[in-house]
FILODREN-463456 format. One line per field, with one value per atom (N, C-alpha, C): residue number from 1; chain; atom name; y, z, x. Coordinates in steps of 0.001 Angstrom, whole numbers, plus 524288, in hexadecimal, padded with zeros to 5 digits. Layout:
! FILODREN-463456
pos: [NUM  ...] $
unit: [A  ...] $
site: [CA  ...] $
yy: [Y  ...] $
zz: [Z  ...] $
xx: [X  ...] $
This chain:
! FILODREN-463456
pos: [1  1  1  2  2  2  3  3  3  4  4  4  5  5  5  6  6  6  7  7  7  8  8  8  9  9  9  10  10  10  11  11  11  12  12  12  13  13  13  14  14  14  15  15  15  16  16  16  17  17  17  18  18  18  19  19  19  20  20  20  21  21  21  22  22  22  23  23  23  24  24  24  25  25  25  26  26  26  27  27  27  28  28  28  29  29  29  30  30  30  31  31  31  32  32  32  33  33  33  34  34  34  35  35  35  36  36  36  37  37  37  38  38  38  39  39  39  40  40  40  41  41  41  42  42  42  43  43  43  44  44  44  45  45  45  46  46  46  47  47  47  48  48  48  49  49  49  50  50  50  51  51  51  52  52  52  53  53  53  54  54  54  55  55  55  56  56  56  57  57  57  58  58  58  59  59  59  60  60  60  61  61  61  62  62  62  63  63  63  64  64  64  65  65  65  66  66  66  67  67  67  68  68  68  69  69  69  70  70  70  71  71  71  72  72  72  73  73  73  74  74  74  75  75  75  76  76  76  77  77  77  78  78  78  79  79  79  80  80  80  81  81  81  82  82  82  83  83  83  84  84  84  85  85  85  86  86  86  87  87  87  88  88  88  89  89  89  90  90  90  91  91  91  92  92  92  93  93  93  94  94  94  95  95  95  96  96  96  97  97  97  98  98  98  99  99  99  100  100  100  101  101  101  102  102  102  103  103  103  104  104  104  105  105  105  106  106  106  107  107  107  108  108  108  109  109  109  110  110  110  111  111  111  112  112  112] $
unit: [A  A  A  A  A  A  A  A  A  A  A  A  A  A  A  A  A  A  A  A  A  A  A  A  A  A  A  A  A  A  A  A  A  A  A  A  A  A  A  A  A  A  A  A  A  A  A  A  A  A  A  A  A  A  A  A  A  A  A  A  A  A  A  A  A  A  A  A  A  A  A  A  A  A  A  A  A  A  A  A  A  A  A  A  A  A  A  A  A  A  A  A  A  A  A  A  A  A  A  A  A  A  A  A  A  A  A  A  A  A  A  A  A  A  A  A  A  A  A  A  A  A  A  A  A  A  A  A  A  A  A  A  A  A  A  A  A  A  A  A  A  A  A  A  A  A  A  A  A  A  A  A  A  A  A  A  A  A  A  A  A  A  A  A  A  A  A  A  A  A  A  A  A  A  A  A  A  A  A  A  A  A  A  A  A  A  A  A  A  A  A  A  A  A  A  A  A  A  A  A  A  A  A  A  A  A  A  A  A  A  A  A  A  A  A  A  A  A  A  A  A  A  A  A  A  A  A  A  A  A  A  A  A  A  A  A  A  A  A  A  A  A  A  A  A  A  A  A  A  A  A  A  A  A  A  A  A  A  A  A  A  A  A  A  A  A  A  A  A  A  A  A  A  A  A  A  A  A  A  A  A  A  A  A  A  A  A  A  A  A  A  A  A  A  A  A  A  A  A  A  A  A  A  A  A  A  A  A  A  A  A  A  A  A  A  A  A  A  A  A  A  A  A  A  A  A  A  A  A  A  A  A  A  A  A  A] $
site: [N  CA  C  N  CA  C  N  CA  C  N  CA  C  N  CA  C  N  CA  C  N  CA  C  N  CA  C  N  CA  C  N  CA  C  N  CA  C  N  CA  C  N  CA  C  N  CA  C  N  CA  C  N  CA  C  N  CA  C  N  CA  C  N  CA  C  N  CA  C  N  CA  C  N  CA  C  N  CA  C  N  CA  C  N  CA  C  N  CA  C  N  CA  C  N  CA  C  N  CA  C  N  CA  C  N  CA  C  N  CA  C  N  CA  C  N  CA  C  N  CA  C  N  CA  C  N  CA  C  N  CA  C  N  CA  C  N  CA  C  N  CA  C  N  CA  C  N  CA  C  N  CA  C  N  CA  C  N  CA  C  N  CA  C  N  CA  C  N  CA  C  N  CA  C  N  CA  C  N  CA  C  N  CA  C  N  CA  C  N  CA  C  N  CA  C  N  CA  C  N  CA  C  N  CA  C  N  CA  C  N  CA  C  N  CA  C  N  CA  C  N  CA  C  N  CA  C  N  CA  C  N  CA  C  N  CA  C  N  CA  C  N  CA  C  N  CA  C  N  CA  C  N  CA  C  N  CA  C  N  CA  C  N  CA  C  N  CA  C  N  CA  C  N  CA  C  N  CA  C  N  CA  C  N  CA  C  N  CA  C  N  CA  C  N  CA  C  N  CA  C  N  CA  C  N  CA  C  N  CA  C  N  CA  C  N  CA  C  N  CA  C  N  CA  C  N  CA  C  N  CA  C  N  CA  C  N  CA  C  N  CA  C  N  CA  C  N  CA  C  N  CA  C  N  CA  C  N  CA  C  N  CA  C  N  CA  C  N  CA  C  N  CA  C  N  CA  C  N  CA  C  N  CA  C  N  CA  C  N  CA  C] $
yy: [80E4B  80CA9  81166  81206  816A9  81169  81480  81063  80CC4  80F96  80E2A  809BC  808DA  802F8  800DB  80139  7FEC7  7FB5B  7FF18  7FBE3  7F8A6  7F9A6  7F511  7F07C  7F2D8  7EC82  7E9B0  7ED30  7E740  7E787  7E89B  7E4C6  7E011  7DD98  7D88C  7D562  7D6D5  7D3BE  7D28C  7CDF7  7CC72  7CD2F  7CB5E  7CBAF  7C805  7C443  7BCCF  7BB14  7B560  7B0C4  7AC7F  7AA89  7A4D7  7A255  7A225  7A000  7A3ED  7A864  7ABD7  7AF0A  7B082  7B304  7B9FE  7B9BD  7C3BA  7C3F9  7C450  7C6DA  7CAAE  7CDBC  7D1B1  7D026  7D0E0  7CF55  7D589  7D7CE  7DDB9  7DAE5  7DE89  7DC21  7DEFA  7DD8A  7DE33  7E35A  7E75E  7EE59  7F01D  7EF6F  7F011  7EFB9  7EBE6  7E967  7ECBD  7ED42  7F0E7  7F66F  7F996  7FBA7  7FE5C  7FCAC  7FB62  7FB79  7F7F4  7FA5F  7FC80  7FF9D  802D9  8086F  80A60  80E8C  80D0A  80977  80621  8068D  8055C  807BB  80CE4  811E9  81792  818FA  816F0  8164B  81568  8106C  80F7F  81254  816BA  81970  81D30  81FDA  8254C  823C8  81F8F  82025  81D5F  81E0A  81DDC  8247D  826DF  82D25  82E89  82CF1  8307B  82FBB  82A1A  82AB6  82C08  82B0E  82FC5  83563  83802  83BE1  83DFB  838DB  83A7D  83B6E  8353A  83673  83BAB  83D9D  8436C  8484F  84854  84A7E  84DF5  84D76  84FF2  8541A  855C5  859BA  857DA  85627  85491  85468  85878  8595A  855B5  8562D  85398  84B3C  84BEB  8459B  842C1  847C6  845CC  84716  84AA1  849B7  844B3  8438C  83BDC  839D3  8384A  8361C  8343A  83AA1  83ABF  8367A  839C5  836B5  83083  82D46  82AA3  826AB  829D4  826AF  82656  82AE9  82B7D  82718  826C9  82219  81B9E  81BFD  816A2  813A1  81BEE  81B0A  81A67  81BCC  81948  8134F  811D3  80C22  80977  8096B  80700  80921  80D75  80DD9  809A6  80A30  806BF  800AD  7FC91  7F988  7F795  7FCC9  7FC61  7FC93  80029  7FEFA  7F9E4  7F8CB  7F560  7EF8A  7F031  7E976  7EADB  7ED3C  7F0C7  7EDF4  7EFF3  7EF0E  7E8FF  7E5AC  7DF5E  7DC56  7DCCA  7DA0A  7D935  7DDDE  7DDAF  7DDDE  7DFA4  7DE39  7D8B4  7D5F2  7CEE6  7CD3F  7CC82  7CCBE  7CE02  7D2FE  7D415  7CE8A  7CF0A  7CC93  7C5B0  7C3E1  7BF0D  7C02F  7C3AE  7C349  7C316  7C54B  7C7DA  7CCB6  7CEE7  7D404  7D45F  7D177  7D413  7D6BF  7D72C  7D893  7E073  7E193  7E7AA  7E809  7E62E  7E749  7E73B  7E4C3  7E3F5  7E7BA  7EA1F  7EF91  7F4A0  7F491  7F91C  7F990  7F4DF  7F5D5  7F73E  7F609  7F6F0  7FCF6  7FF89  8038F  807CE  80629  80863  80B18  8076B  806D4  80A62  80975  80DAA  812C6  813E8  819A7  81C5B  818AB  81B7A  8200A] $
zz: [7C124  7C581  7CB53  7CB99  7CF5C  7D729  7DA3E  7DF7E  7E068  7DDD8  7E067  7DCFC  7D642  7D60E  7D6F0  7DA3A  7D84E  7DF2F  7E1D3  7E767  7E6E7  7E329  7E2CB  7DE95  7DB35  7D95E  7DD11  7E1F7  7E493  7E8A3  7E792  7EB5C  7E9E3  7E7EE  7E487  7E615  7E89D  7EB0D  7F1EE  7F470  7F7E4  7FACF  7FE03  80187  80598  803EF  8054C  8000A  80352  7FEFC  8012C  7FE08  7FE78  80398  8059A  80B29  80E12  80F81  810EE  8126A  8109D  80FDA  80F50  810E6  81144  80C48  80837  80451  8017D  7FEF3  7FB57  7F5C5  7F232  7EDB1  7EA21  7E9C7  7E56D  7DE8C  7DC62  7D8D8  7D56E  7D1E8  7CEA0  7CBDC  7CBF0  7CC2B  7D20A  7D5D3  7DA87  7DB53  7DB4A  7DE5A  7DB67  7D470  7D214  7D309  7D3B5  7D5F4  7DC35  7DF6D  7E534  7E551  7E090  7DF2F  7DD3F  7D8E9  7D791  7DB3B  7DE71  7E1F1  7E6E2  7E784  7EB33  7E6F0  7E31F  7E015  7E036  7E06D  7DFF7  7E6DC  7E8E7  7EF70  7EFB7  7EFD8  7EFBD  7EC2D  7E69D  7E3EE  7E93D  7E97B  7EBC2  7F1B6  7F523  7F94A  7F8D2  7F24C  7F137  7EFD8  7EF2B  7EDDE  7F2DD  7F76B  7FA52  7FDE0  7FC8A  7FE79  7F9D4  7F559  7F28C  7F284  7F56B  7F619  7FD51  7FFAD  803AC  80478  7FFEF  7FF18  7FDF1  7F9CE  7F7D9  7FD01  8008D  803A1  80165  7FFA8  7FDDB  802A2  80107  8044F  807F4  80C3F  80ED1  80E92  80D5A  80B22  8067E  80331  7FED5  7FEDB  8033B  80447  8074E  80AA7  80D73  80B17  8066C  803AD  7FE21  7FD3A  7FA0D  7FD9E  80386  80958  807F2  80843  8096A  801CA  7FFD3  7F9F2  7FAE0  7FE9A  7FD8D  80290  80642  80A19  806BF  8054E  80046  7FFBF  7FA89  7F5EB  7FA08  7FE15  80208  803F7  805F9  80757  80320  7FD52  7F984  7F9C8  7F9D5  7F8A4  7FCDB  8022F  8054F  805E0  8050A  8044C  7FD78  7FA99  7F6DB  7F99E  7FB9D  7FE39  8011E  8062B  80932  80782  80409  80177  7FF56  7FCC3  7F97F  7FF81  801F3  80658  809C9  80993  80BC5  80989  8047E  80148  7FECE  7FEBE  800BA  80455  804CC  8085C  80DDA  80F09  815EF  8151B  80FC6  811C4  80E61  80BC8  80C85  812B4  81399  817CB  81C5E  81CF4  820C3  81F26  819A9  81763  818CB  81B82  81AA4  8211A  8234D  829CF  82C85  82CA9  82C4B  82DB6  832ED  8333A  83685  83775  838A0  83394  8309D  82BDD  82CC7  831BC  83126  8359F  83A7D  83E0A  83AB1  836FF  831F7  831B7  82C0C  8299B  82E8B  83105  83466  8364B  83719  83897  832C5  8305F  82C20  828D1  82A7F  8286C  82DC5  8320E  83425  8345D  83179  82E8D  82C44  827E7  820BF  8255F  82936  82BD0  82E42  82D66  8311C  82E72] $
xx: [7EA17  7E5A1  7E64A  7E09E  7E012  7E1DF  7E109  7E415  7DE57  7DADD  7D710  7D61D  7D597  7D6B3  7DA9B  7DDBB  7E3BA  7E0D0  7DF05  7DB34  7D9C7  7D485  7CF12  7D0F4  7D47B  7D91A  7DA94  7DD6C  7DF69  7DB02  7D594  7D322  7D29F  7D2FA  7D190  7D581  7D8F3  7DD8E  7DD1D  7E00A  7DE32  7E470  7E458  7E7B4  7E7DC  7E4BF  7E652  7E98F  7E943  7EA38  7E86C  7E946  7E54A  7E561  7EC6E  7EB83  7EDFC  7E966  7EC17  7EF0D  7F1B0  7F76A  7F7A5  7F605  7F4CD  7F9E7  7F5F5  7F8E2  7F50F  7F76B  7F541  7F5D4  7F352  7F1EB  7EEEE  7F3C7  7F1C8  7F310  7EE14  7F0A4  7F360  7F596  7F8B4  7FADC  7F666  7F6FA  7F6AC  7F4F2  7F49B  7FA96  7FEE0  801AE  804F4  804B5  80991  80704  8037A  80346  80536  805BF  80930  80C20  8103B  814E3  8169C  8126D  816BC  81723  8128A  81247  816B5  817C1  81CED  82288  8238B  8263F  8280A  82392  824CB  82630  823E0  82665  82A92  82B09  83125  834DA  83376  836E5  83712  832AF  833CF  8362F  83697  83AC2  8404E  841E3  8476E  84822  8461B  843B3  84559  84162  843FA  849C9  84AA9  84EC1  85256  85445  856C4  85522  8527A  84FFC  852B5  85382  855D2  85C9E  85CF6  862D0  8662B  86211  86506  8640A  86002  8621E  85C8B  85887  852CD  850C2  84E58  84ACA  848F1  846D1  8427B  84000  83CA6  8374D  83542  83984  83875  83891  83C0E  83AAB  8368C  83707  83293  82BD8  82C1F  8286C  827B9  82C3F  82C50  82B00  82D9E  82B2F  82484  822AD  81B34  8193C  81C02  81B00  81AE4  81FDE  81FDA  81A24  81B75  81640  81165  80F7A  809BB  809E4  80EDC  80F89  80F0C  8104F  811FD  80992  80789  803BE  7FED3  80068  7FD38  7FC1F  801AE  80163  7FD08  7FF1C  7FCCD  7F7D5  7F50D  7EEE7  7EBC4  7EFD8  7EF97  7EC32  7F228  7F238  7ED42  7EBF3  7E8AC  7E40E  7E295  7DDA4  7DB7B  7DE71  7E032  7DF71  7E105  7E22D  7DAB1  7DAEB  7D4E4  7CFE1  7CFD3  7CD66  7CBBD  7D238  7D205  7D129  7D8AC  7D7DE  7D600  7D410  7D2C3  7CCED  7CAF2  7C450  7C3B4  7C66A  7C7A4  7C8B7  7CAE1  7CBC4  7C775  7C45F  7BF86  7BBF4  7BCA7  7B742  7B899  7BC57  7BD2F  7BEF2  7BCD9  7BD31  7BFED  7C382  7C945  7C8FD  7C888  7C6AC  7CC45  7D214  7D637  7D7BD  7D6A4  7D916  7D6B3  7D37B  7D1B5  7D6E8  7D9A9  7DDE5  7E335  7E313  7E782  7E8AB  7E2FF  7E31C  7E275  7E0DD  7E232  7E810  7EC75  7F0B4  7F2E7  7F330  7F5FA  7F350  7EE03  7EDB3  7F035  7F0F2  7F3F2  7F9E4  7FB40  80105  80127  7FDA3  8009B  7FD80  7FB83  7F94D  7FD6B  801FC  806A7  80862] $
């Protein structure tokens, strides 16, 4: 399934429960995709740790770190897009305009 289709599948997800507790409700497919990606990142991090322990050439380690950062950014983009297309829209439609300030803070953190 393409990333766009995964985000569209997540769009049906709601970010609040009946008792107004904020919580995401990702589809099982979306959850599985995110967990798979994060497991891959976890493995890459263990690999970098091993590279450092083996005194691997710094440039090779730095390239692996760049790959890890890219993979994490990809996870973040998927979550952000799904969040904006579902939770943020729902909250704006409910009159909760403070969600925009929350979103801006989150985007600023992601862009650091």
